[in-house]
C-alpha positions as CSV (number, residue, x, y, z in Angstrom):
1,M,9.9,13.6,26.7
2,P,10.0,10.4,24.6
3,A,11.4,7.3,26.3
4,D,13.8,6.6,23.5
5,R,15.2,10.2,23.1
6,P,19.0,10.3,22.2
7,G,21.0,9.3,25.2
8,S,18.2,7.6,27.1
9,T,18.4,4.1,28.4
10,V,16.0,2.8,25.7
11,S,18.0,4.5,23.0
12,R,21.2,3.1,24.3
13,K,19.7,-0.4,24.4
14,K,18.5,0.0,20.8
15,D,22.0,1.1,19.7
16,V,23.5,-2.0,21.4
17,V,21.0,-4.3,19.7
18,A,21.6,-2.6,16.3
19,E,25.4,-2.9,16.8
20,F,25.2,-6.6,17.8
21,A,23.0,-7.3,14.7
22,R,25.6,-5.5,12.5
23,Y,28.3,-7.6,14.2
24,L,26.5,-10.8,13.4
25,R,26.2,-9.8,9.8
26,T,29.9,-9.8,9.3
27,E,31.2,-12.8,7.4
28,T,34.0,-13.6,9.9
29,V,31.6,-13.7,12.9
30,G,29.1,-15.9,11.0
31,G,31.7,-18.4,10.2
32,T,33.1,-18.3,13.8
33,V,29.7,-18.8,15.4
34,L,29.1,-21.8,13.1
35,L,32.5,-23.3,14.0
36,I,31.8,-22.9,17.7
37,A,28.4,-24.6,17.4
38,T,30.1,-27.5,15.5
39,A,32.8,-27.8,18.2
40,V,30.2,-27.8,21.0
41,A,28.2,-30.5,19.1
42,L,31.2,-32.8,18.6
43,I,32.4,-32.4,22.2
44,W,28.9,-32.9,23.7
45,A,28.1,-35.9,21.5
46,N,31.4,-37.6,22.4
47,S,31.4,-36.8,26.2
48,P,29.8,-38.6,29.1
49,L,26.9,-36.2,28.6
50,S,26.1,-37.6,25.2
51,P,22.8,-39.2,26.3
52,A,21.5,-35.7,27.2
53,Y,22.6,-34.5,23.7
54,F,20.8,-37.2,21.8
55,G,17.9,-37.1,24.1
56,L,17.4,-33.3,23.5
57,R,17.9,-33.8,19.7
58,D,15.3,-36.5,19.5
59,L,12.8,-34.8,22.0
60,H,9.5,-34.2,20.2
61,L,8.0,-30.8,20.4
62,G,4.6,-31.0,18.7
63,P,4.8,-32.9,15.3
64,L,8.6,-32.8,15.0
65,S,11.7,-33.5,17.1
66,V,14.0,-30.7,18.2
67,G,16.5,-31.9,15.5
68,D,13.8,-31.8,12.8
69,W,12.7,-28.4,13.9
70,A,16.3,-27.2,13.4
71,K,16.6,-29.0,10.1
72,D,13.2,-28.2,8.6
73,G,12.3,-25.0,10.4
74,L,15.4,-23.0,11.2
75,L,17.1,-23.9,7.9
76,A,14.1,-22.5,6.1
77,I,15.1,-19.1,7.4
78,F,18.7,-19.7,6.2
79,F,17.3,-20.6,2.7
80,F,15.0,-17.6,2.8
81,V,18.0,-15.3,3.4
82,A,20.0,-17.1,0.8
83,G,17.1,-16.9,-1.6
84,L,16.8,-13.1,-1.0
85,E,20.5,-12.7,-1.8
86,L,20.0,-14.9,-5.0
87,K,17.0,-12.8,-6.1
88,R,19.0,-9.6,-5.5
89,E,22.0,-10.8,-7.4
90,L,19.8,-12.0,-10.3
91,V,17.8,-8.7,-10.6
92,V,20.2,-5.9,-9.6
93,G,23.5,-7.6,-8.7
94,E,26.4,-9.3,-10.3
95,L,24.3,-12.1,-11.8
96,S,22.0,-9.5,-13.6
97,N,24.8,-8.9,-16.1
98,L,25.1,-12.0,-18.3
99,K,28.8,-11.5,-19.1
100,A,29.8,-10.8,-15.5
101,A,27.7,-13.8,-14.3
102,T,29.0,-16.3,-16.8
103,L,32.2,-17.4,-15.1
104,P,30.8,-18.0,-11.6
105,V,27.7,-19.7,-13.0
106,I,29.8,-22.1,-15.2
107,A,32.3,-22.6,-12.3
108,A,29.4,-23.5,-9.9
109,V,27.9,-26.0,-12.3
110,G,31.3,-27.6,-12.8
111,G,31.8,-27.5,-9.0
112,M,28.6,-29.5,-8.6
113,I,29.0,-32.1,-11.4
114,A,32.6,-33.2,-10.6
115,P,32.1,-33.9,-6.9
116,A,28.8,-35.7,-7.6
117,L,30.5,-37.9,-10.3
118,I,33.4,-38.7,-8.0
119,A,31.1,-39.6,-5.0
120,L,28.9,-41.7,-7.3
121,T,31.9,-43.6,-8.8
122,I,33.5,-44.3,-5.5
123,G,30.3,-45.2,-3.7
124,W,28.7,-47.2,-6.6
125,G,26.8,-50.2,-5.3
126,Q,26.6,-49.0,-1.7
127,P,23.1,-48.8,-0.1
128,G,21.9,-45.2,-0.3
129,I,24.3,-44.0,-2.9
130,E,21.3,-43.3,-5.3
131,K,20.8,-40.1,-3.2
132,A,24.0,-39.8,-1.2
133,W,26.0,-38.8,-4.3
134,A,24.5,-35.3,-3.8
135,I,26.2,-34.8,-0.4
136,P,29.3,-33.1,-1.8
137,V,27.6,-30.8,-4.3
138,A,27.1,-27.8,-2.0
139,T,29.4,-25.0,-0.8
140,D,28.6,-23.4,2.5
141,I,28.2,-19.6,2.0
142,A,28.7,-18.5,5.6
143,F,31.8,-20.7,6.3
144,A,33.5,-20.1,3.0
145,L,33.0,-16.3,3.1
146,G,34.2,-16.3,6.7
147,V,37.5,-18.0,5.8
148,L,37.9,-15.7,2.8
149,A,37.4,-12.6,5.1
150,L,40.0,-13.9,7.6
151,T,42.7,-14.8,5.1
152,A,42.3,-12.8,1.9
153,S,42.3,-9.1,2.8
154,G,44.9,-8.4,0.0
155,L,42.9,-10.0,-2.8
156,P,40.9,-8.0,-5.3
157,S,37.2,-7.5,-4.3
158,S,36.3,-9.3,-7.5
159,I,37.4,-12.6,-5.9
160,R,34.8,-12.2,-3.1
161,V,32.1,-11.4,-5.7
162,F,33.2,-14.5,-7.7
163,L,33.0,-16.7,-4.5
164,L,29.6,-15.2,-3.4
165,S,28.1,-15.6,-6.9
166,L,29.5,-19.2,-7.2
167,A,28.1,-20.1,-3.7
168,V,24.7,-18.6,-4.5
169,V,24.4,-20.5,-7.8
170,D,25.7,-23.6,-6.0
171,D,23.0,-23.2,-3.3
172,L,20.3,-22.9,-6.0
173,G,21.6,-26.2,-7.5
174,A,21.5,-27.8,-4.1
175,I,17.9,-26.6,-3.6
176,V,16.9,-28.1,-6.9
177,V,18.6,-31.4,-5.9
178,I,16.7,-31.4,-2.5
179,A,13.4,-30.7,-4.2
180,V,13.8,-33.5,-6.8
181,L,15.6,-36.2,-4.8
182,F,13.8,-35.9,-1.4
183,T,10.2,-35.6,-2.3
184,A,9.2,-39.1,-1.1
185,K,5.4,-38.5,-1.0
186,F,3.3,-35.8,-2.6
187,D,0.1,-34.4,-1.2
188,L,-1.8,-32.6,-4.0
189,L,-4.1,-30.7,-1.6
190,A,-1.2,-29.4,0.5
191,A,0.7,-28.5,-2.6
192,G,-2.3,-26.6,-3.9
193,A,-2.5,-24.7,-0.6
194,V,1.2,-23.8,-1.1
195,V,0.5,-22.4,-4.6
196,L,-2.4,-20.3,-3.3
197,L,-0.4,-18.9,-0.4
198,L,2.6,-18.1,-2.7
199,A,0.2,-16.3,-5.1
200,L,-1.2,-14.3,-2.2
201,Y,2.3,-13.4,-1.0
202,W,3.2,-12.3,-4.5
203,F,-0.1,-10.2,-4.7
204,L,0.8,-8.4,-1.5
205,Q,4.3,-7.7,-2.7
206,H,2.9,-6.4,-6.0
207,K,0.3,-4.2,-4.3
208,R,3.1,-2.8,-1.9
209,I,1.3,-4.2,1.2
210,T,4.1,-4.7,3.7
211,S,2.2,-5.5,7.0
212,A,4.0,-8.2,9.0
213,W,0.6,-9.1,10.4
214,L,-0.2,-10.5,7.0
215,H,3.2,-11.7,5.7
216,V,4.3,-13.7,8.8
217,P,1.2,-15.9,9.0
218,I,1.4,-16.5,5.2
219,A,5.0,-17.4,5.5
220,L,4.4,-19.8,8.4
221,A,1.4,-21.4,6.6
222,T,3.4,-21.8,3.4
223,W,6.2,-23.5,5.4
224,W,3.7,-25.9,7.0
225,F,1.8,-26.9,3.9
226,M,5.1,-27.3,2.0
227,H,6.2,-29.7,4.8
228,E,2.9,-31.5,4.6
229,S,3.0,-31.7,0.8
230,G,6.1,-34.0,0.9
231,I,8.5,-31.4,-0.6
232,H,11.2,-30.5,1.8
233,A,10.1,-27.6,3.9
234,T,13.2,-25.5,3.4
235,I,12.0,-25.0,-0.3
236,A,9.3,-22.7,1.2
237,G,12.0,-20.3,2.2
238,V,13.4,-20.1,-1.3
239,A,10.0,-19.8,-3.0
240,L,9.0,-16.9,-0.7
241,A,12.4,-15.2,-1.2
242,L,12.2,-15.4,-5.0
243,L,8.7,-13.7,-4.9
244,T,9.9,-10.8,-2.7
245,R,10.3,-7.5,-4.5
246,V,13.9,-6.4,-5.0
247,R,13.6,-3.0,-6.8
248,R,13.0,0.0,-4.5
249,D,10.2,2.4,-5.1
250,P,11.0,6.1,-5.1
251,Y,9.4,6.7,-1.7
252,E,11.2,3.7,0.0
253,R,14.5,3.8,1.8
254,E,15.0,0.1,1.0
255,A,13.3,-2.5,-1.1
256,P,11.5,-5.3,0.8
257,A,14.1,-7.9,-0.1
258,V,17.0,-5.7,1.2
259,R,15.0,-4.8,4.3
260,L,14.2,-8.5,5.1
261,E,17.7,-9.6,4.4
262,H,19.1,-6.9,6.7
263,R,16.8,-7.9,9.5
264,L,16.9,-11.7,9.2
265,Q,20.6,-12.2,8.3
266,P,21.8,-11.8,11.9
267,F,19.2,-14.3,13.2
268,S,20.1,-16.7,10.4
269,A,23.9,-16.4,11.0
270,G,23.7,-16.1,14.8
271,V,20.8,-18.6,15.6
272,A,19.4,-20.6,12.8
273,V,22.5,-22.0,11.2
274,P,24.5,-22.5,14.5
275,V,21.5,-24.3,16.1
276,F,21.1,-26.5,13.0
277,A,24.9,-27.3,13.2
278,L,24.6,-28.0,16.9
279,F,22.1,-30.8,16.3
280,A,23.5,-32.0,12.9
281,A,27.2,-32.1,13.7
282,G,27.1,-34.3,16.8
283,V,28.6,-37.5,15.4
284,P,31.0,-40.1,16.9
285,V,34.7,-39.3,16.4
286,G,36.4,-42.1,18.3
287,A,38.9,-44.6,17.0
288,E,36.1,-47.0,15.9
289,A,34.3,-44.2,14.1
290,F,37.4,-43.1,12.2
291,G,38.1,-46.7,11.2
292,K,34.6,-46.9,9.8
293,L,35.0,-43.6,8.1
294,F,37.9,-44.7,6.0
295,S,36.4,-48.1,5.1
296,D,33.0,-46.6,4.1
297,K,32.9,-46.0,0.4
298,I,30.2,-43.3,0.6
299,A,32.2,-41.4,3.2
300,I,35.4,-41.7,1.1
301,G,33.4,-40.5,-1.9
302,V,32.2,-37.5,0.0
303,I,35.7,-36.5,1.2
304,A,37.1,-37.0,-2.3
305,G,34.2,-35.1,-3.9
306,L,34.6,-32.1,-1.6
307,V,38.4,-31.9,-1.4
308,V,39.3,-33.0,-4.9
309,G,36.1,-32.8,-7.0
310,K,35.3,-29.2,-6.1
311,V,38.8,-28.1,-7.3
312,I,38.6,-30.1,-10.5
313,G,35.1,-28.9,-11.3
314,I,35.5,-25.2,-10.5
315,V,39.0,-24.8,-12.0
316,G,38.3,-27.0,-15.0
317,A,35.0,-25.4,-15.9
318,S,36.4,-21.9,-15.4
319,A,39.5,-22.6,-17.5
320,L,37.3,-24.0,-20.3
321,A,34.9,-21.0,-20.2
322,V,37.9,-18.6,-20.5
323,W,39.6,-20.8,-23.2
324,F,36.4,-20.7,-25.3
325,K,36.0,-17.0,-24.6
326,A,32.6,-17.5,-23.0
327,A,33.9,-15.7,-19.9
328,V,36.9,-13.7,-18.5
329,W,38.8,-14.0,-15.3
330,P,37.6,-11.7,-12.5
331,S,39.1,-8.2,-12.6
332,G,42.6,-8.1,-11.2
333,A,42.6,-11.9,-10.6
334,G,43.9,-14.9,-12.4
335,P,43.9,-18.7,-12.5
336,R,45.9,-19.1,-9.3
337,D,43.4,-17.1,-7.4
338,I,40.6,-19.2,-8.8
339,V,42.4,-22.4,-7.6
340,A,42.5,-21.0,-4.0
341,V,38.8,-20.2,-4.2
342,A,38.1,-23.6,-5.7
343,V,39.7,-25.3,-2.7
344,L,37.6,-23.2,-0.4
345,G,34.6,-24.5,-2.4
346,G,35.2,-27.8,-0.7
347,V,33.7,-26.4,2.5
348,G,30.3,-28.2,2.2
349,F,29.0,-28.0,5.8
350,T,25.4,-26.8,6.3
351,V,23.7,-28.0,3.1
352,S,25.9,-31.1,2.8
353,L,25.0,-32.1,6.4
354,L,21.4,-31.6,5.5
355,I,21.6,-33.8,2.4
356,A,23.4,-36.5,4.4
357,D,20.6,-36.4,6.9
358,L,18.0,-36.7,4.2
359,S,19.7,-39.4,2.0
360,L,21.0,-42.0,4.5
361,A,19.3,-44.1,7.2
362,D,22.4,-43.8,9.3
363,P,24.1,-40.6,8.3
364,D,26.7,-40.2,11.0
365,T,29.7,-41.6,9.0
366,A,28.8,-39.4,6.0
367,K,28.4,-36.4,8.2
368,A,31.8,-37.0,9.8
369,A,33.2,-37.2,6.3
370,V,31.6,-33.8,5.5
371,L,33.2,-32.3,8.7
372,I,36.6,-33.7,7.9
373,A,36.5,-32.6,4.2
374,S,35.3,-29.1,5.2
375,M,38.1,-28.8,7.7
376,I,40.8,-30.0,5.2
377,S,39.4,-27.7,2.5
378,S,39.2,-24.7,4.8
379,L,42.8,-25.2,6.1
380,L,44.3,-25.7,2.6
381,A,42.3,-22.7,1.3
382,A,43.5,-20.5,4.1
383,V,47.2,-21.3,3.3
384,L,46.6,-20.7,-0.4
385,L,44.6,-17.5,0.1
386,I,47.2,-16.0,2.4
387,R,49.9,-16.7,-0.2
388,R,47.8,-15.2,-2.9
389,S,47.0,-12.2,-0.7
390,R,50.7,-11.6,-0.1
391,A,51.4,-12.0,-3.8
392,H,48.9,-9.3,-4.7
393,G,50.3,-7.1,-2.0
394,T,53.8,-7.5,-3.5
395,M,52.5,-6.8,-7.0
396,S,50.7,-3.6,-5.8
397,G,53.7,-2.5,-3.9
């Protein structure tokens, strides 16, 4: 009799693992785990045990510190999963239809430009602002969708699609910003190796060769040579994702992109992003730190960019697109729903923390600004989304 026959111990263990993975895929859980990791980081970094926190974060394992492994390594997995979702949306999802994709794409662009301009204006002349203006451009997919799932059960499903599409395009913009702004050095040989490895990965996809014994070493080598080239290593995750096949062949149950996203998303949501947050969100939050926060022009620009700029950019760009008949409001939704989603767009978090780390020599104040802005945006959005959810429930009743 096989060891994993139905009802056997092995079978039950597999069922438990599969159920736990499914649980981690839910948006509410992903946002909750991220929030817990952030709370642990803040408490630990501001407790008597803070030397242990910073000692662990700065401990070198091989060529990188633990914090850098989380920032450059684990986040590459997050960007790979986000890239798979982006590729799927572009090829067979909402973004494959130009008319359906127009509104969230325009809204995402507006939601990047307005915060950047506000942060640049407020922080003008401050050391580091030449890169720090990019901190408030990003919207955190996991956290934003988690808040939406918790508070907006009565809203049309088109609102979730709008937010997801907006966040995916937003992440693509943030990826471009990281690639352009944070390539300090450039190693041509390493970059050439990246190109060859990506070509090999594409060839294997094209020839329907799915062996993990080939794909995993190629992915790891691509990540390493991307890191060595001077381009931020997380870009490797996006590049590999965009080369992954999305359309399913007749003999396949799932396309490679869907299968990989299904397998890796629980690890991304349950391990990669929370561990990154654990080592990125540990910033001082005492009276002195708060005093510095509200006297630091870059930090003020980050808060204003996320809390105010996102709303102005997303709502303004959406309204203009509809006004000029370039797009239409999501099915069953209207301007008030877009305002609530725009407020939720101010949850910068993961990518904003990453950009703060990359752009400033001392990023703690800017990272504290990201955390505060994300908290303000999530709370305001929760109130607005609950009200809009009730309004839609009243209308349907």
